[in-house]
C-alpha positions in Angstrom: 0.0 0.0 0.0 1.3 3.4 -1.0 1.9 6.0 1.7 -0.6 8.9 1.6 0.6 12.1 0.0 1.5 15.2 2.0 -1.7 16.9 1.0 -3.8 14.0 2.3 -1.8 13.9 5.5 -2.4 17.6 6.1 -6.2 17.1 5.3 -6.5 14.3 7.8 -4.6 16.3 10.4 -6.9 19.3 10.0 -9.9 16.9 10.1 -8.7 15.6 13.4 -8.0 19.1 14.8 -11.0 21.0 13.5 -13.5 18.2 12.9 -15.2 16.9 9.8 -16.5 19.7 7.6 -19.2 17.4 6.1 -20.7 16.3 9.5 -23.9 18.0 10.7 -23.3 20.4 13.5 -25.6 20.2 16.4 -27.0 23.5 17.7 -26.9 22.4 21.3 -23.6 23.3 22.7 -22.3 21.9 25.9 -22.1 24.4 28.7 -19.0 24.3 30.7 -19.5 23.5 34.3 -18.6 26.0 37.0 -14.9 26.5 37.3 -13.1 26.0 40.5 -12.7 29.3 42.3 -15.5 31.0 40.3 -17.8 33.4 41.9 -20.4 30.8 42.8 -21.6 31.4 46.4 -20.2 28.9 48.8 -18.1 27.4 46.0 -14.6 26.0 46.3 -11.9 28.6 47.0 -14.3 31.1 48.5 -13.2 30.7 52.1 -12.1 33.9 53.8 -8.4 34.4 54.3 -6.6 36.0 57.1 -5.0 39.4 56.6 -1.5 38.0 57.3 -2.0 35.4 54.6 -3.1 38.0 52.2 -0.1 40.3 53.0 2.4 37.5 52.9 1.1 36.4 49.4 1.2 40.0 48.2 4.8 40.6 49.4 5.9 37.3 47.8 4.2 38.2 44.6 5.7 41.7 44.4 9.2 40.5 45.5 9.3 42.5 48.8 10.5 39.6 51.0 14.1 40.5 50.9 13.8 44.3 51.6 11.3 43.6 54.4 13.6 41.0 56.0 16.6 43.4 55.7 14.7 46.2 57.4 13.5 43.8 60.2 17.1 42.7 60.7 18.3 46.3 61.0 15.5 47.2 63.4 16.1 44.2 65.7 19.9 44.5 65.9 19.6 44.6 69.7 18.0 41.1 69.8 20.3 39.7 67.2 23.7 40.9 68.6 22.8 41.2 72.3 22.1 44.2 74.5 25.7 45.0 75.5 27.0 44.6 72.0 24.3 46.7 70.5 25.2 49.6 72.8 28.6 49.8 71.1 27.7 49.0 67.5 25.1 50.2 65.0 24.1 48.6 61.7 24.6 51.2 59.0 23.1 49.4 56.0 23.0 46.5 53.6 24.6 46.7 50.2 24.7 43.8 47.8 24.5 41.2 50.5 27.0 42.8 52.9 25.8 44.0 56.2 27.9 47.0 57.4 28.1 47.6 61.1 29.7 50.8 62.6 31.4 50.1 65.9 32.2 52.5 68.7 35.9 51.6 68.9 38.4 49.5 67.0 38.4 47.1 70.0 34.7 46.5 69.6 35.1 46.0 65.8 37.8 43.4 66.5 35.6 41.7 69.1 32.7 41.6 66.7 34.9 40.2 63.9 35.6 37.3 66.3 31.9 36.8 66.8 31.1 37.0 63.0 30.3 33.3 62.6 27.8 33.3 65.6 26.1 36.5 64.3 25.9 35.1 60.7 24.3 31.9 62.1 21.7 33.9 63.9 21.0 36.0 60.8 20.7 32.8 58.6 18.3 31.2 61.0 16.1 34.2 61.9 16.2 36.2 58.6 16.8 33.8 55.7 15.1 36.0 53.1 17.4 39.0 53.9 20.2 37.6 51.6 23.1 38.5 53.9 26.3 36.9 52.6 28.8 38.6 54.9 29.3 41.2 57.6 31.7 44.1 57.5 32.6 45.7 60.9 34.0 49.2 60.8 35.8 51.0 63.6 35.3 54.7 64.2 36.2 57.0 61.4 39.7 58.6 61.6 39.7 62.3 62.5 40.0 64.6 59.6 42.7 67.2 59.7 41.2 69.2 56.8 38.8 71.1 59.0 39.2 73.2 62.1 40.7 76.5 63.2 44.3 75.7 62.3 43.7 74.3 58.8 44.6 76.2 55.7 43.0 75.9 52.2 44.9 74.2 49.4 47.8 71.8 49.6 49.5 73.6 52.5 53.2 74.1 53.0 55.6 71.7 51.3 59.2 70.8 51.7 61.2 73.4 49.6 64.7 72.0 50.3 64.4 69.3 47.8 
């Protein structure tokens, strides 16, 4: 038996997809049943939801989980680092997964560097959505000699004995 031509294969495929053009069409169409979650009273999916569930789904849908978790982390630094430690350190901000903490002195910055693993563990457990990859502890800023009553504008005096 010969294989059908390409034209007949296309015709048979269209007949399967779109139906037989010579068949009688019935006027009675099947009505689709009520879909799940439609606005039928007391239907499926019509149970009321709590406000926290609605807000959680909204924040997830809009991609706000990470910024919200980061702001919660900054606000609860006292609980995270401890009361005594938080008196001597302040979280400054989060930039590209790096939490920057300003410390009162270089001694406190060194002490917190030694506690880095413990603090990172607390952050990973309590704020997994924050996206914190590392912590940077800064000591106090060095004093600037460019301002004050004895400063002069410009480069100042230079060695002229060359």
